[in-house]
ZASE-272835 format. One record per atom (N, C-alpha, C): residue in three letters; z, x, y. Coordinates in steps of 0.02 Angstrom, whole numbers, plus 50000, padded with zeros to 5 digits. Atoms other than C-alpha are relative to their C-alpha. Example, Ala and Ser with C-alpha at 12.3 -4.5 7.8 and 13.67 -1.06 7.14 Angstrom:
<recs>
ALA500005004549941 ALA503905061549775 ALA500005004550060 SER499974995849941 SER503575068449947 SER500374996150055 
</recs>
This chain:
<recs>
MET500694999449976 MET537475275150466 MET500025002350073 ASP499994997449932 ASP537165285650620 ASP499484996650043 SER500475003149953 SER536165280850773 SER499285001649985 PHE500694998250016 PHE534625289950710 PHE499704995249949 GLU500245004750050 GLU534485278650559 GLU499884993150030 ILE500085006549967 ILE534735263250667 ILE499374999950042 ASN500614999749959 ASN533355268850785 ASN499374999549957 LYS500585000350045 LYS532165271150638 LYS499884992849977 LEU500085006950023 LEU532505253550575 LEU499734995550055 ILE500255004049944 ILE532265245850746 ILE499285001650016 GLY500704998049987 GLY530675255950773 GLY499524997249949 GLY500445002850052 GLY529975250450605 GLY499904992550008 LEU500055007249990 LEU530375232350642 LEU499534998350058 LEU500445001249942 LEU529545233050813 LEU499275001749983 GLY500684998250019 GLY528035241850738 GLY499674994649957 THR500265005350043 THR527855228350607 THR499804993850041 VAL500155005849956 VAL527955214550738 VAL499375001350041 PHE500584998349960 PHE526655223650843 PHE499364999449959 VAL500595000450043 VAL525455225150696 VAL499824992749984 VAL500145007150016 VAL525645206750650 VAL499684996450059 PHE500285003349941 PHE525315200850827 PHE499295002650015 SER500674997149987 SER523835212850844 SER499484997149953 VAL500475002950049 VAL523035206450684 VAL499844992850018 GLY500125007049981 GLY523245188350742 GLY499544999450060 ILE500435000349940 ILE522455191850912 ILE499295001849983 VAL500684997950019 VAL520985201250835 VAL499654994749958 SER500305005250043 SER520695187550704 SER499774994050042 ASP500205005649957 ASP520675173950837 ASP499375001650039 ALA500594998149961 ALA519395183750937 ALA499385000249957 LEU500594999450043 LEU518255186850787 LEU499774993349971 PHE500175006250035 PHE518315169750705 PHE500114993750042 ALA499895005949957 ALA518535158350854 ALA499394995549997 SER500545005050000 SER517475142350847 SER500084995550061 PRO499965004149940 PRO517045132751004 PRO500174992749982 ALA499825007050011 ALA517765115251017 ALA499404995650013 PRO500575004549988 PRO516465101251000 PRO500094995950063 GLU499965004149940 GLU516015091051151 GLU500354993349987 LYS499685006250020 LYS516545075351058 LYS500355001249934 PRO499644999050063 PRO517895075950923 PRO499744995549945 GLY500205004050057 GLY517485069850749 GLY499265000549986 PHE500695000150020 PHE515805066150670 PHE499684993550023 ALA500355005949976 ALA514535054250745 ALA499684996449941 ILE500295004150053 ILE514065040250624 ILE499594994650034 GLU500445004949970 GLU512545030350679 GLU499954993949955 ALA500045006350038 ALA512585012250624 ALA499564995250038 THR500425005049968 THR511344998450656 THR500434994650029 GLU499615005249966 GLU512004985850779 GLU499784993149976 GLU500155006850021 GLU512104968150715 GLU500104995350059 PRO499925004649944 PRO511864953850837 PRO500664996349996 ALA499375003749998 ALA513434944850892 ALA499904993249968 GLU500035006450034 GLU513854928750802 GLU499724994750047 GLY500315005149958 GLY512744915050870 GLY499445002850043 GLY500524997049960 GLY511594927550956 GLY499355000349963 PRO500654999750034 PRO509744929750919 PRO499965005949953 ALA500074994750049 ALA509344939850765 ALA499415004450019 ALA500544995349986 ALA508254955350776 ALA499384997949961 PRO500605002050035 PRO506434951750731 PRO499875004449939 ALA500134996350061 ALA506004956750553 ALA499275002149998 SER500684997650004 SER504464966850513 SER499604995249957 GLU500435004650035 GLU503014956250454 GLU499495003949959 ALA500494996950043 ALA501824960450313 ALA499304999050029 LYS500705000649977 LYS500024964050362 LYS499604996149948 PRO500415003850048 PRO498644953450283 PRO499815004349940 ILE500114996150061 ILE498494959150103 ILE499265001049986 ALA500724999350012 ALA496604956250099 ALA499735006350034 ASP500234994049965 ASP496334969850229 ASP500295006349968 LEU499694994150031 LEU497564981650143 LEU499685001849933 LEU500294998750066 LEU496784979649971 LEU499305003050005 ALA500684997249992 ALA495074984550040 ALA500015007549995 ASN499954992750003 ASN495695002550049 ASN500535002349951 ALA499464998350046 ALA496955002349906 ALA499765005149948 ASN500144994850049 ASN497055016449778 ASN500404998349937 VAL499675002050061 VAL497435011349599 VAL500425005649971 GLU499634994450028 GLU497975028749544 GLU500655001150039 ALA499394999449960 ALA499195029849689 ALA500484994249984 GLY499585005650019 GLY499815012549640 GLY500365001149934 ALA499684998550064 ALA500165018549463 ALA500605004650011 ALA499444995649984 ALA501275032149538 ALA500574996150031 VAL499485004149970 VAL502205019449643 VAL500334995549948 PHE499745004550051 PHE502405008149491 PHE500545003249957 LYS499484996650039 LYS503485021449408 LYS500704998250024 LYS499355002249975 LYS504885015449521 LYS500214993449967 CYS499865006650028 CYS504734998449437 CYS500145000249924 GLN499984999850073 GLN504695004449256 GLN500715000349972 ALA499325000250025 ALA506585006049245 ALA500224992849985 CYS499805007150009 CYS506684986949254 CYS499444995749972 HIS500565004150022 HIS504934980849205 HIS499555004049954 SER500544997250040 SER503644984249071 SER499354997250026 GLY500655002249976 GLY501794982649106 GLY499494999649944 GLU500465000250056 GLU501054981848932 GLU499894992849977 LYS500155006650027 LYS500214966948851 LYS500494998549943 GLY499495001650050 GLY501584958448750 GLY500615004450004 GLY499444995549992 GLY502834970948819 GLY500664996350005 PRO499345003449999 PRO504704967448814 PRO500244998650070 ASN499645001149938 ASN505734960048952 ASN500585004850003 LYS499444995449990 LYS506984972249025 LYS500494996650047 VAL499595003149947 VAL508104969449175 VAL499594994750035 GLY500475004749972 GLY506564960649244 GLY499484998249948 PRO500505002150049 PRO505124951649155 PRO499435004949995 ASP500614996050009 ASP503564959849086 ASP499494998050053 LEU500455001349944 LEU502244961449223 LEU499265000149979 TRP500695000550022 TRP500674960549115 TRP499704993450024 ASP500375005949976 ASP499394948349189 ASP500424996150051 LEU499555003149950 LEU500524945049339 LEU499634996250054 ILE500355003149944 ILE499214940549470 ILE499834992749984 ASP500125007250006 ASP499124921549493 ASP500404996849943 ARG499565003050051 ARG500454918949359 ARG500524995650034 PRO499485004249970 PRO501654904549395 PRO500665003850005 VAL499374996549988 VAL503284911049468 VAL500544997249953 ALA499435001750043 ALA504804911149351 ALA499804996149938 GLU500235003650058 GLU503774905149203 GLU499855004649941 HIS500144995550056 HIS503674920749092 HIS500504998649944 GLY499595002150056 GLY504314916348920 GLY500535005249981 GLY499474995850026 GLY505964923248857 GLY500415003650052 PHE499604996749949 PHE506664928849025 PHE500424994950038 ALA499545004549964 ALA508174921049110 ALA499975001550075 TYR500094998949928 TYR507704919449294 TYR500624997550039 SER499455002049957 SER508954917849435 SER499864993150029 ALA500085006649969 ALA509264901149519 ALA499565000350062 GLY500414999349940 GLY508484907649679 GLY499265000549983 MET500694999450020 MET506874912349589 MET499734993449973 LYS500215006550025 LYS506804895449502 LYS499884995150058 ASP500105004449941 ASP507004886549669 ASP499355001850035 PHE500614997849967 PHE505604896949743 PHE499384997949960 SER500565001750044 SER504494893049593 SER499764992850008 LYS500175007249994 LYS504544874149625 LYS499704997449935 GLY500235002450065 GLY504344870949440 GLY499355003049977 GLY500624996750020 GLY502914883249421 GLY499424998650046 ALA500555001449952 ALA501894876449567 ALA499845006250042 GLU500114993949961 GLU502124892849662 GLU499775005549953 LYS500284994750042 LYS501114907449594 LYS500075006850034 TRP499984993249973 TRP501134926249614 TRP499305001850026 THR500634998449967 THR499634926749730 THR500065006950031 TYR499994993549965 TYR499144942749818 TYR500464999750061 ASP499605000649939 ASP499974936249975 ASP500754999649983 ASN499305000550019 ASN501604931549888 ASN500275006749977 LEU499794993350022 LEU501684948549804 LEU500105004750059 ASN499954995749942 ASN501394957149970 ASN500664998950037 HIS499385001649965 HIS502844948150054 HIS500625001449957 PHE499424998750044 PHE503984949649901 PHE500155007449996 LEU499894992750005 LEU503724968449885 LEU500235002950066 LEU499754997649936 LEU504054970550071 LEU500754998950005 SER499295001649997 SER505754961950059 SER500144994449950 PRO499905005350050 PRO506194952749897 PRO500504994750021 LYS499485004849982 LYS507774944649965 LYS499814995850060 LYS500225004049943 LYS506884938750121 LYS499534994449978 LEU500465005250024 LEU505514929350027 LEU500354995249953 VAL499675004150051 VAL506584923049883 VAL500765000450012 LYS499285000249986 LYS508324918149941 LYS500394999349934 GLY499585000450060 GLY509614921449805 GLY499715003449939 THR500274996450057 THR508524932449695 THR500505005349976 ALA499554995050028 ALA509484943949578 ALA499695006950001 MET500334993549998 MET508224957949604 MET500335004350054 GLY499654995649954 GLY509134972649683 GLY499555004950036 PHE500474995349969 PHE507554981949738 PHE499974998750075 ALA499985000849927 ALA507584985149926 ALA499314998350029 GLY500675001549975 GLY505684983849947 GLY499615006350016 LEU500454994649982 LEU504194994549996 LEU499784998950072 PRO500175001249930 PRO504084995850186 PRO499315002450019 LYS500654997449982 LYS502445005650186 LYS499454995449975 ASP500555004650018 ASP500884994750189 ASP499585002949943 GLU500444997150051 GLU499865007050085 GLU500335000149931 ASP499665000150064 ASP501195007849949 ASP499964993149968 ARG500045006850027 ARG501214988949930 ARG499294998549976 ALA500695001350018 ALA499324987949929 ALA499815003849936 ASN500184996050059 ASN499165001949801 ASN500324997249936 VAL499675002450061 VAL500444994849680 VAL499734993149981 ILE500305006550016 ILE499684977249694 ILE499325001049968 ALA500654998550031 ALA497974984649657 ALA500095002449929 TYR499864997850069 TYR498734993049504 TYR500214994149956 LEU499795005850039 LEU499584977049447 LEU499414995649981 ARG500605004050014 ARG497894968449458 ARG499645002549937 THR500344997150058 THR497224980449324 THR500374998549935 LEU499625001550060 LEU498604975249202 LEU499834993049976 SER500245006650022 SER497574960849133 SER499355001049961 ASP500644999950035 ASP496164957349012 ASP499444997750045 SER500505002549952 SER495264948249154 SER500305000550070 PRO499714999149933 PRO495794955449323 PRO499734994850049 LYS500195005149951 LYS495774942349461 LYS499595003250056 PRO500404997249946 PRO494484944549600 PRO500435001650061 LEU499644998049939 LEU495064953249758 LEU499824995250057 PRO500165004349942 PRO495194942849917 PRO499545003750048 ALA500464997049952 ALA493844945750047 ALA500395002250062 PRO499654997949939 PRO494464956150194 PRO499794996050060 GLY500155003849940 GLY494534948050364 GLY500364993350000 ALA499675006549993 ALA495104931050423 ALA499754995349945 SER500185004850052 SER495124918050285 SER499844993250031 ALA500175006749975 ALA494494900250300 ALA500624996050017 GLU499385003749987 GLU496294894350297 GLU500255001250070 ASN499774998449933 ASN496594902950463 ASN499544997550055 ALA500465002449949 ALA495084895050549 ALA500284993750032 PRO499725005949967 PRO495564882050679 PRO499654993749976 ALA500275006450023 ALA495334864250615 ALA499894995450058 PRO500105004749945 PRO494644850250724 PRO500594995450007 ALA499425004449987 ALA495914838650803 ALA499954993849957 GLU499995005850044 GLU496464824550690 GLU499774993750036 GLY500245006349971 GLY495534808350725 GLY499435001050050 ALA500544998949951 ALA494244816550838 ALA499344998249969 ALA500665002150025 ALA492524808750817 ALA499495005450014 PRO500514995049986 PRO491014819950800 PRO499584998150060 VAL500405001249940 VAL489964821950954 VAL499304997849979 LYS500675002650015 LYS488354811650946 LYS499535001950056 PRO500484998649947 PRO486764816251037 PRO499884993950044 ALA500115005549953 ALA486384805751190 ALA499374996249982 GLU500585004150015 GLU485224791151157 GLU499564999450062 SER500455000849943 SER483714787451264 SER500284994950049 ALA499705004349948 ALA484234779551428 ALA499674993250001 ALA500275006849995 ALA484054760751437 ALA499804998550072 PRO500205001649931 PRO483184753051588 PRO500584997050039 ALA499455002349957 ALA484344749451732 ALA499964992550010 LYS499965007149988 LYS484934731551753 LYS500164998750072 PRO499835001449930 PRO485004723351924 PRO500734998350007 ALA499295001549987 ALA486704721552000 ALA500114992649997 GLU499845007150006 GLU487584705151966 GLU499994996550068 GLY500035003949937 GLY487204692152101 GLY499415001850043 ALA500584998149959 ALA485674701052169 ALA499424995549984 ALA500595004450009 ALA484104690552195 ALA499475003749961 PRO500534996650038 PRO482684693852075 PRO499455002350047 ALA500544997349958 ALA481254703952144 ALA499444995050005 ALA500565004749989 ALA479804693752218 ALA499425002049958 PRO500584998250042 PRO478274692352108 PRO499465003450042 ALA500544996549965 ALA476804703252152 ALA499494995050026 PRO500505004849973 PRO475504694452265 PRO499384999849957 ALA500615000950040 ALA473964687152180 ALA499435003850032 PRO500584996449971 PRO472324696752202 PRO499584995450044 ALA500405004149953 ALA471224690752346 ALA499374997349967 ALA500605003250029 ALA469784678552305 ALA499385003850021 PRO500624996449982 PRO468024686252302 PRO499654996450058 PRO500355003149943 PRO466974683152460 PRO499434995449976 PRO500545004750021 PRO465704668452454 PRO499335003549997 ALA500664997150007 ALA463954672452399 ALA499574998550061 PRO500435001349941 PRO462664674052540 PRO499504994549985 ALA500495005450007 ALA461494659152572 ALA499325002949984 GLN500674997850018 GLN459794660452495 GLN499474996150039 
</recs>
């Protein structure tokens, strides 16, 4: 092999190396991606209070009487579709994962026949003394596990006030005799009661005549009227 052949081989090798490096440089320039300010992906998590520290305040349910005043039954039927995977709403309907919800309003808690309730629901029921009132339903639908400790219901709840009011208004219609709606506004139960043992205020009686101070001398009697003058001599 003469020097000419060797030069061609070296030239081809150098040309190949040049092309490879050129392609790499051009590719880096075209497809370069800027580095993020912070590496990785940000995952936002709710902060839990430290052990022994104060817990964050939980959202409270608004008075159901005021919410039901503007409730929409048709909208409640749409919300109820979320419940139909676990509950039926027909008269004499079957129990599913949860009990049948026909005639639910004012029904004793954990007393529907043929359904095996959780221990937490039975404890909340107090032997049937607790009922599914409008107020209980409002708080239960907001957060089932908050109202009934140990319930087996896996539903997270309905955080929107209008959704709870609408579905409760719809549940009210699932009855042969729908229960009356509560009057909006403050109820009599929230009115301040008089203090225990306080006597009612009596009107003031007529004032009695003042008595003389003890030890004081009695007032002198009024002087007798003067005698009439003697008759003139005749």
